[in-house]
Z-matrix of the N, CA and C atoms (Angstrom, degrees):
N
C 1 1.456
C 2 1.526 1 108.53
N 3 1.304 2 115.32 1 139.76
C 4 1.465 3 121.70 2 178.88
C 5 1.531 4 108.94 3 -102.19
N 6 1.328 5 116.12 4 136.39
C 7 1.466 6 121.91 5 178.55
C 8 1.521 7 109.49 6 -98.44
N 9 1.329 8 116.10 7 118.04
C 10 1.457 9 122.54 8 -179.99
C 11 1.522 10 108.19 9 -109.29
N 12 1.324 11 116.74 10 123.10
C 13 1.465 12 122.18 11 176.19
C 14 1.518 13 107.97 12 -106.06
N 15 1.325 14 116.25 13 126.94
C 16 1.459 15 122.20 14 178.88
C 17 1.519 16 107.50 15 -120.24
N 18 1.324 17 115.54 16 124.78
C 19 1.463 18 121.23 17 -179.56
C 20 1.518 19 108.62 18 -99.96
N 21 1.331 20 116.63 19 119.40
C 22 1.454 21 121.72 20 -178.37
C 23 1.518 22 110.73 21 102.55
N 24 1.334 23 115.50 22 158.05
C 25 1.469 24 120.05 23 -177.42
C 26 1.526 25 112.02 24 -128.58
N 27 1.325 26 116.24 25 33.73
C 28 1.466 27 120.85 26 177.43
C 29 1.526 28 109.90 27 -69.59
N 30 1.312 29 116.21 28 169.56
C 31 1.457 30 120.96 29 177.82
C 32 1.538 31 111.28 30 -56.57
N 33 1.342 32 119.24 31 -46.30
C 34 1.471 33 118.51 32 177.12
C 35 1.532 34 112.77 33 -60.46
N 36 1.321 35 118.01 34 -34.44
C 37 1.469 36 120.96 35 177.70
C 38 1.526 37 110.38 36 -64.75
N 39 1.321 38 116.51 37 -44.27
C 40 1.463 39 120.90 38 179.52
C 41 1.526 40 111.11 39 -66.01
N 42 1.331 41 116.47 40 -40.35
C 43 1.464 42 120.25 41 177.15
C 44 1.523 43 110.42 42 -61.74
N 45 1.334 44 116.32 43 -42.69
C 46 1.460 45 120.31 44 179.40
C 47 1.534 46 110.37 45 -63.07
N 48 1.322 47 117.17 46 -42.42
C 49 1.465 48 121.19 47 179.66
C 50 1.528 49 111.03 48 -61.63
N 51 1.320 50 116.90 49 -45.14
C 52 1.467 51 120.04 50 179.02
C 53 1.525 52 111.29 51 -64.95
N 54 1.323 53 117.02 52 -42.20
C 55 1.466 54 120.63 53 177.96
C 56 1.524 55 110.15 54 -59.60
N 57 1.323 56 116.34 55 -42.60
C 58 1.464 57 120.71 56 178.70
C 59 1.523 58 110.72 57 -58.96
N 60 1.331 59 117.43 58 -46.51
C 61 1.466 60 120.12 59 -179.98
C 62 1.528 61 112.31 60 -69.18
N 63 1.338 62 117.43 61 -30.33
C 64 1.466 63 119.85 62 174.60
C 65 1.525 64 110.32 63 -64.10
N 66 1.334 65 115.85 64 -43.50
C 67 1.470 66 121.16 65 -176.12
C 68 1.525 67 112.77 66 -81.81
N 69 1.336 68 117.43 67 -32.40
C 70 1.468 69 122.41 68 -177.63
C 71 1.531 70 108.24 69 -137.45
N 72 1.336 71 117.31 70 81.77
C 73 1.463 72 120.29 71 -176.00
C 74 1.531 73 114.56 72 -57.86
N 75 1.318 74 117.36 73 -24.22
C 76 1.466 75 119.94 74 -179.16
C 77 1.527 76 112.87 75 -85.20
N 78 1.329 77 117.83 76 -1.80
C 79 1.471 78 120.85 77 -179.43
C 80 1.525 79 110.26 78 -63.76
N 81 1.311 80 114.70 79 146.40
C 82 1.473 81 120.93 80 173.05
C 83 1.523 82 105.89 81 -100.99
N 84 1.317 83 116.67 82 107.80
C 85 1.463 84 122.51 83 -177.12
C 86 1.525 85 108.58 84 -103.57
N 87 1.337 86 115.50 85 123.60
C 88 1.461 87 120.95 86 177.37
C 89 1.515 88 108.78 87 -122.05
N 90 1.330 89 116.31 88 127.62
C 91 1.459 90 121.87 89 176.69
C 92 1.519 91 108.09 90 -106.42
N 93 1.325 92 115.16 91 122.16
C 94 1.459 93 122.74 92 177.21
C 95 1.522 94 106.88 93 -102.27
N 96 1.324 95 117.57 94 122.47
C 97 1.459 96 120.20 95 -179.02
C 98 1.524 97 110.99 96 -142.40
N 99 1.312 98 115.35 97 145.65
C 100 1.462 99 120.41 98 176.37
C 101 1.523 100 111.49 99 -79.28
N 102 1.325 101 117.20 100 -12.09
C 103 1.463 102 121.56 101 179.58
C 104 1.526 103 110.83 102 -67.64
N 105 1.329 104 115.95 103 148.06
C 106 1.460 105 121.01 104 174.94
C 107 1.524 106 110.68 105 -79.87
N 108 1.335 107 115.73 106 -24.80
C 109 1.458 108 122.00 107 -179.03
C 110 1.520 109 107.45 108 -152.31
N 111 1.311 110 117.31 109 132.25
C 112 1.462 111 120.68 110 -179.77
C 113 1.527 112 109.14 111 -65.64
N 114 1.328 113 115.91 112 130.50
C 115 1.463 114 121.54 113 178.95
C 116 1.514 115 114.52 114 92.96
N 117 1.326 116 117.08 115 -18.62
C 118 1.460 117 120.91 116 -178.01
C 119 1.514 118 109.49 117 -136.99
N 120 1.298 119 121.54 118 141.66
C 121 1.457 120 123.32 119 -1.89
C 122 1.524 121 109.99 120 -66.88
N 123 1.289 122 114.99 121 157.85
C 124 1.455 123 120.14 122 -177.35
C 125 1.518 124 110.37 123 -62.83
N 126 1.322 125 115.05 124 125.61
C 127 1.460 126 120.58 125 176.27
C 128 1.522 127 108.21 126 -81.49
N 129 1.323 128 117.67 127 152.26
C 130 1.460 129 119.28 128 176.57
C 131 1.532 130 110.00 129 -60.53
N 132 1.305 131 116.51 130 126.17
C 133 1.458 132 122.21 131 -179.62
C 134 1.516 133 107.50 132 -117.23
N 135 1.318 134 115.52 133 134.04
C 136 1.456 135 119.52 134 -175.85
C 137 1.521 136 113.12 135 -72.09
N 138 1.325 137 116.98 136 -33.68
C 139 1.454 138 117.40 137 -179.21
C 140 1.522 139 110.99 138 -129.67
N 141 1.308 140 114.17 139 153.08
C 142 1.451 141 119.93 140 179.41
C 143 1.522 142 109.29 141 -78.34
N 144 1.312 143 114.80 142 157.31
C 145 1.451 144 121.03 143 -177.53
C 146 1.520 145 108.81 144 -119.60
N 147 1.314 146 116.92 145 137.65
C 148 1.459 147 122.14 146 171.64
C 149 1.526 148 105.41 147 -97.97
N 150 1.316 149 116.72 148 112.73
C 151 1.460 150 121.65 149 -172.07
C 152 1.521 151 112.52 150 -54.16
N 153 1.329 152 118.11 151 -45.35
C 154 1.467 153 120.29 152 -177.70
C 155 1.525 154 111.28 153 -60.85
N 156 1.325 155 117.40 154 -39.30
C 157 1.468 156 120.96 155 178.68
C 158 1.525 157 110.91 156 -69.10
N 159 1.325 158 116.73 157 -40.93
C 160 1.467 159 120.64 158 179.69
C 161 1.525 160 110.60 159 -63.14
N 162 1.329 161 116.66 160 -44.11
C 163 1.460 162 119.97 161 -178.76
C 164 1.517 163 111.95 162 -67.62
N 165 1.332 164 116.95 163 -30.62
C 166 1.466 165 120.33 164 176.29
C 167 1.525 166 111.85 165 -68.42
N 168 1.337 167 116.74 166 -21.73
C 169 1.469 168 120.27 167 -174.26
C 170 1.534 169 113.61 168 -95.14
N 171 1.339 170 117.95 169 -4.21
C 172 1.465 171 119.96 170 179.74
C 173 1.527 172 109.93 171 -126.68
N 174 1.323 173 117.15 172 153.17
C 175 1.466 174 119.76 173 179.22
C 176 1.532 175 111.84 174 -61.18
N 177 1.318 176 116.27 175 145.23
C 178 1.466 177 120.69 176 -176.58
C 179 1.528 178 112.72 177 -67.46
N 180 1.327 179 118.06 178 -19.88
C 181 1.466 180 119.10 179 178.15
C 182 1.527 181 112.08 180 -83.58
N 183 1.318 182 117.98 181 6.60
C 184 1.462 183 121.89 182 179.33
C 185 1.523 184 112.36 183 -96.12
N 186 1.318 185 119.25 184 -8.82
C 187 1.461 186 120.09 185 -177.91
C 188 1.522 187 110.27 186 -140.33
N 189 1.328 188 114.46 187 155.39
C 190 1.466 189 121.06 188 176.48
C 191 1.524 190 107.55 189 -102.95
N 192 1.304 191 117.51 190 -161.82
C 193 1.463 192 120.27 191 -176.41
C 194 1.530 193 111.84 192 -66.19
N 195 1.310 194 114.60 193 148.31
C 196 1.464 195 123.23 194 177.35
C 197 1.534 196 106.35 195 -108.47
N 198 1.335 197 118.59 196 134.91
C 199 1.470 198 120.11 197 -179.39
C 200 1.534 199 112.24 198 -54.34
N 201 1.314 200 115.50 199 143.42
C 202 1.464 201 121.23 200 -178.71
C 203 1.519 202 112.75 201 -62.54
N 204 1.312 203 118.50 202 -25.90
C 205 1.460 204 121.75 203 -178.02
C 206 1.519 205 114.41 204 -72.86
N 207 1.320 206 117.64 205 -8.72
C 208 1.466 207 120.95 206 179.59
C 209 1.520 208 108.62 207 -82.85
N 210 1.323 209 116.73 208 124.79
C 211 1.464 210 121.58 209 177.34
C 212 1.523 211 108.16 210 -75.01
N 213 1.303 212 116.40 211 117.44
C 214 1.465 213 121.68 212 -174.79
C 215 1.528 214 113.12 213 -77.04
N 216 1.322 215 118.09 214 -15.76
C 217 1.464 216 119.85 215 -172.92
C 218 1.516 217 114.49 216 -116.66
N 219 1.316 218 117.95 217 1.70
C 220 1.458 219 121.82 218 179.82
C 221 1.524 220 109.22 219 -109.17
N 222 1.341 221 117.38 220 131.02
C 223 1.472 222 119.07 221 177.70
C 224 1.528 223 110.74 222 -57.70
N 225 1.337 224 115.55 223 135.50
C 226 1.457 225 120.30 224 -176.15
C 227 1.521 226 110.31 225 -154.45
N 228 1.333 227 116.01 226 140.33
C 229 1.462 228 119.13 227 174.40
C 230 1.529 229 110.39 228 -78.23
N 231 1.329 230 118.21 229 -29.03
C 232 1.465 231 119.46 230 179.62
C 233 1.530 232 111.81 231 -70.75
N 234 1.324 233 117.32 232 -20.09
C 235 1.466 234 119.70 233 176.53
C 236 1.528 235 110.59 234 -61.14
N 237 1.338 236 117.02 235 -34.02
C 238 1.468 237 120.29 236 176.72
C 239 1.523 238 110.66 237 -59.64
N 240 1.314 239 116.94 238 -44.68
C 241 1.465 240 121.11 239 -179.14
C 242 1.522 241 111.55 240 -63.49
N 243 1.321 242 116.38 241 -45.05
C 244 1.464 243 119.16 242 -179.31
C 245 1.518 244 111.50 243 -67.67
N 246 1.319 245 117.21 244 -37.09
C 247 1.460 246 119.32 245 178.00
C 248 1.526 247 110.13 246 -67.44
N 249 1.335 248 117.64 247 -41.29
C 250 1.470 249 120.65 248 176.95
C 251 1.521 250 110.62 249 -58.93
N 252 1.315 251 116.45 250 -46.58
C 253 1.465 252 120.90 251 -179.95
C 254 1.528 253 110.46 252 -60.99
N 255 1.313 254 116.49 253 -45.41
C 256 1.457 255 121.31 254 179.88
C 257 1.532 256 111.43 255 -62.16
N 258 1.328 257 116.31 256 -41.45
C 259 1.467 258 120.28 257 178.60
C 260 1.530 259 110.97 258 -67.10
N 261 1.322 260 117.53 259 -35.66
C 262 1.467 261 121.07 260 178.38
C 263 1.530 262 110.60 261 -67.26
N 264 1.314 263 116.72 262 -41.78
C 265 1.468 264 120.52 263 178.19
C 266 1.520 265 110.05 264 -60.31
N 267 1.315 266 115.73 265 -45.52
C 268 1.471 267 119.55 266 179.93
C 269 1.522 268 110.64 267 -66.07
N 270 1.319 269 117.08 268 -39.41
C 271 1.466 270 120.58 269 178.68
C 272 1.527 271 110.49 270 -60.95
N 273 1.316 272 117.16 271 -42.31
C 274 1.469 273 120.76 272 177.75
C 275 1.530 274 110.70 273 -62.73
N 276 1.327 275 116.92 274 -38.74
C 277 1.465 276 119.61 275 179.50
C 278 1.526 277 111.78 276 -69.35
N 279 1.331 278 116.77 277 -20.53
C 280 1.465 279 121.68 278 177.60
C 281 1.531 280 111.71 279 -90.21
N 282 1.326 281 116.84 280 1.90
C 283 1.459 282 120.23 281 177.80
C 284 1.513 283 115.05 282 106.35
N 285 1.326 284 117.98 283 -2.09
C 286 1.462 285 120.38 284 177.33
C 287 1.522 286 110.57 285 -66.79
N 288 1.317 287 116.19 286 144.08
C 289 1.470 288 121.67 287 178.40
C 290 1.516 289 108.89 288 -106.73
N 291 1.328 290 115.76 289 141.59
C 292 1.460 291 121.51 290 175.85
C 293 1.514 292 108.71 291 -120.36
N 294 1.323 293 116.71 292 126.60
C 295 1.455 294 121.71 293 171.02
C 296 1.519 295 105.78 294 -107.77
N 297 1.342 296 115.66 295 97.68
C 298 1.460 297 123.13 296 -175.95
C 299 1.520 298 110.54 297 -83.90
N 300 1.333 299 115.25 298 158.81
C 301 1.471 300 121.79 299 -178.75
C 302 1.526 301 110.77 300 48.69
N 303 1.317 302 114.72 301 44.27
C 304 1.459 303 120.96 302 -174.66
C 305 1.517 304 110.66 303 -115.07
N 306 1.318 305 115.38 304 129.94
C 307 1.458 306 122.86 305 177.45
C 308 1.519 307 108.57 306 -105.62
N 309 1.322 308 116.16 307 132.10
C 310 1.461 309 121.01 308 175.68
C 311 1.519 310 107.36 309 -80.89
N 312 1.321 311 116.42 310 121.76
C 313 1.461 312 121.52 311 -179.20
C 314 1.518 313 111.90 312 -90.96
N 315 1.344 314 116.30 313 -37.97
C 316 1.456 315 120.20 314 -176.95
C 317 1.522 316 109.29 315 -160.46
N 318 1.320 317 115.05 316 147.67
C 319 1.458 318 121.57 317 172.25
C 320 1.519 319 106.45 318 -123.44
N 321 1.321 320 116.24 319 116.80
C 322 1.464 321 122.10 320 178.59
C 323 1.520 322 107.18 321 -98.55
N 324 1.324 323 116.12 322 100.60
C 325 1.458 324 119.40 323 -174.86
C 326 1.520 325 112.51 324 -70.81
N 327 1.322 326 118.18 325 -28.36
C 328 1.463 327 120.00 326 178.67
C 329 1.530 328 111.24 327 -68.48
N 330 1.312 329 116.31 328 -42.27
C 331 1.466 330 120.98 329 -179.45
C 332 1.526 331 111.99 330 -91.06
N 333 1.336 332 116.19 331 -8.92
C 334 1.465 333 122.50 332 -177.09
C 335 1.525 334 110.49 333 55.77
N 336 1.338 335 113.82 334 56.75
C 337 1.457 336 120.64 335 -179.25
C 338 1.525 337 110.93 336 -132.24
N 339 1.321 338 115.01 337 145.44
C 340 1.459 339 122.88 338 176.47
C 341 1.524 340 107.70 339 -113.79
N 342 1.323 341 116.08 340 127.46
C 343 1.471 342 121.24 341 172.19
C 344 1.522 343 106.86 342 -100.47
N 345 1.318 344 117.01 343 135.13
C 346 1.457 345 120.06 344 -175.98
C 347 1.522 346 111.20 345 -145.52
N 348 1.333 347 113.69 346 162.08
C 349 1.463 348 122.28 347 172.98
C 350 1.522 349 106.01 348 -132.76
N 351 1.325 350 116.15 349 132.23
C 352 1.453 351 118.77 350 -176.16
C 353 1.503 352 113.58 351 -137.28
N 354 1.320 353 114.86 352 172.77
C 355 1.451 354 121.31 353 -179.45
C 356 1.509 355 112.58 354 -112.30
N 357 1.320 356 117.25 355 5.39
C 358 1.455 357 120.26 356 -178.82
C 359 1.516 358 111.87 357 -94.25
N 360 1.318 359 115.57 358 -152.76
C 361 1.459 360 122.05 359 -179.58
C 362 1.526 361 110.44 360 -61.28
N 363 1.336 362 116.73 361 -43.34
C 364 1.465 363 121.42 362 176.63
C 365 1.519 364 106.47 363 -91.96
N 366 1.322 365 117.23 364 104.60
C 367 1.468 366 122.54 365 -173.00
C 368 1.524 367 113.34 366 -71.83
N 369 1.313 368 117.29 367 -43.94
C 370 1.461 369 120.92 368 -179.72
C 371 1.511 370 107.85 369 -162.98
N 372 1.330 371 114.75 370 165.66
C 373 1.445 372 117.69 371 178.66
C 374 1.500 373 112.51 372 164.05
N 375 1.316 374 113.13 373 -172.00
C 376 1.457 375 122.77 374 176.68
C 377 1.521 376 105.79 375 -131.21
N 378 1.323 377 116.39 376 127.84
C 379 1.458 378 120.81 377 178.08
C 380 1.512 379 109.29 378 -127.67
N 381 1.325 380 115.04 379 144.85
C 382 1.458 381 120.09 380 178.42
C 383 1.532 382 109.33 381 -89.31
N 384 1.318 383 115.08 382 161.37
C 385 1.458 384 120.91 383 178.39
C 386 1.520 385 108.97 384 -145.65
N 387 1.321 386 115.83 385 156.43
C 388 1.462 387 122.03 386 171.99
C 389 1.522 388 110.14 387 -98.32
N 390 1.330 389 115.87 388 -37.45
C 391 1.466 390 121.94 389 177.10
C 392 1.520 391 108.68 390 -132.80
N 393 1.326 392 115.03 391 141.72
C 394 1.463 393 121.09 392 179.70
C 395 1.520 394 108.47 393 -126.69
N 396 1.330 395 116.07 394 129.92
C 397 1.462 396 121.41 395 -178.56
C 398 1.526 397 108.16 396 -130.96
N 399 1.322 398 116.08 397 123.78
C 400 1.462 399 121.54 398 -174.85
C 401 1.521 400 110.50 399 -105.90
N 402 1.317 401 116.27 400 117.68
C 403 1.460 402 122.54 401 178.07
C 404 1.525 403 111.15 402 -115.23
N 405 1.335 404 117.37 403 17.32
C 406 1.467 405 121.00 404 -175.64
C 407 1.517 406 113.42 405 -81.33
N 408 1.284 407 119.72 406 -29.08
C 409 1.466 408 122.71 407 -169.73
C 410 1.515 409 112.33 408 -92.21
N 411 1.309 410 115.30 409 -174.54
C 412 1.459 411 120.73 410 -177.67
C 413 1.515 412 112.25 411 -67.09
N 414 1.303 413 117.85 412 -16.23
C 415 1.457 414 120.65 413 177.35
C 416 1.525 415 109.42 414 -85.83
N 417 1.315 416 116.22 415 48.03
C 418 1.457 417 121.63 416 -175.31
C 419 1.525 418 109.35 417 -58.79
N 420 1.312 419 113.94 418 133.75
C 421 1.449 420 120.19 419 -179.53
C 422 1.509 421 112.59 420 93.74
N 423 1.317 422 117.73 421 -8.64
C 424 1.450 423 121.81 422 178.63
C 425 1.517 424 108.16 423 -98.44
N 426 1.314 425 116.40 424 134.20
C 427 1.452 426 118.77 425 176.65
C 428 1.516 427 108.45 426 -94.19
N 429 1.310 428 115.23 427 152.33
C 430 1.455 429 121.05 428 -175.31
C 431 1.512 430 110.27 429 -134.62
N 432 1.312 431 115.98 430 151.26
C 433 1.456 432 119.31 431 170.79
C 434 1.513 433 107.94 432 -76.40
N 435 1.321 434 116.77 433 163.04
C 436 1.463 435 119.09 434 179.92
C 437 1.522 436 110.43 435 -62.62
N 438 1.324 437 117.90 436 -29.56
C 439 1.469 438 119.90 437 177.76
C 440 1.531 439 110.13 438 -62.59
N 441 1.324 440 116.39 439 -44.19
C 442 1.461 441 119.74 440 179.04
C 443 1.525 442 110.97 441 -64.91
N 444 1.312 443 116.74 442 -38.40
C 445 1.459 444 120.74 443 179.97
C 446 1.516 445 110.22 444 -62.49
N 447 1.326 446 116.75 445 -43.23
C 448 1.458 447 120.55 446 -178.41
C 449 1.520 448 112.39 447 -65.47
N 450 1.316 449 117.45 448 -18.67
C 451 1.457 450 120.40 449 178.53
C 452 1.522 451 112.84 450 -83.37
N 453 1.327 452 118.11 451 -6.70
C 454 1.458 453 120.79 452 175.91
C 455 1.519 454 109.26 453 -78.40
N 456 1.318 455 117.80 454 139.59
C 457 1.468 456 118.35 455 174.57
C 458 1.525 457 109.66 456 -69.33
N 459 1.302 458 115.99 457 150.15
C 460 1.476 459 120.12 458 -178.60
C 461 1.508 460 110.85 459 -75.17
């Protein structure tokens, strides 16, 4: 089994996690995020999303139900939040782990370990990884080696 660590819970992070499980169903995918809930509070989004178009562009096994109150045909920034939440729910049902309200304290690239402190069920610890992908910074959607991550200022 391969351990995949994903930092951040943006839409590209969730897409990457689902793609990983599609390609390697036995992978252990863990998402570390400072958010209390994926998708909320709503992060500033540059463009509005039309839910029906977004759902047509991703596999149906990547999302769960969307609330009936969401207009599927009108561009909306809140549609991004609901789609993120729906994708996170589905990811959890596929075996993905979420460590919410979690701060990354250190990444040891030589040992391939992440030290963290969190507010969820797992309060703090050190976990190993085989691959690390950082979606927290402005280079959203770009994956980075742990060496590149360590070069970011805290």
